[in-house]
Structures are given as C-alpha cells and as structure tokens.
N, C-alpha and C positions, 0 to 999 in steps of 0.2 A: 699542378695547382691551377685552379680556374681564376682568371682575372675578372674582378668585378668592375664593370664599366659604369661610369657615371651616366645619369640620364638628365635630360633637360628639366630645369625647375618649373618650366612653363607647360610641360607635357599634359598634365591633368586639366589645365584650364585653356588650352589652345583651341580656339574656335575652329581652326582649319579642319580638325578631325571630326568635329561634331557635325559638319555639313558635308563631308566627303562621303558620297554614296557608293564607294568601291572598297569594301572591307579588305580585300586582298592587297590592293594597292596601298591602303592606309597602313596595314601592318608592315609592308615592305618599307614605306617611307619612315615609319616610326623606328624601325630597326636601323635604318641607314642614318637618319638625322637625330631623332629624339633620344635614342638609346645608344648612339654611336658618336658621330661627329656633329653633336648639337651646336658646337661653336661655329660650324660652317653653314648653319641654317640662317638664311636671311631674315626670317621671322624672328628668330632668337636675337640676332644682332640688333635689329631695330627696337625690339621690346626692351632689351637690356640697356639700351642707350637712351630710353625714354621717348623714342620717336614712334609715330603712329604707323600701323601696318595697313597697307591698302587692302580693301576687302577682297577676299578670294586669292591672295597671294600664296603661292606654293612655297615650300621650304627652299627651293632653289632660286627664288626671287622672281619667278614667272608670274605675271598677272594676266589671266585670260581676258579676252575682249568680251 
C-alpha cells in the first residue's frame, strides 16, 4: 500500500520557489518540506500563524544577506 502524504497548502502560492533559480534544488526542497515535513518549514509556520515572512527566507529559516 502506498501512503499518500499531505502537502503544504501554501505550495502553489509560495513566492520562494518562483524566485529560486536552481530547479534541482527547488525540487529537492519541495520534496523535503512542501510534500513531506511541511509543518517543519519556517515559512509555513510563520504564514499559518499570520506573521510576515522575511524576503528570501529559506524553508529552514535561513535568510541570506
């Protein structure tokens, strides 16, 4: 039996992936966070609690300089 995993409700509208110019990395991050442990994504946690997300923040909470 194949287990169907939930995906993040914000996946389709997440601006992070619209600006990420690394398709292979984007797919790996989507698999890890958006289609896997999305409740461990800092972006998800902030958005779902109504807080703003710093521009360019990665799913792990890293904000590049």
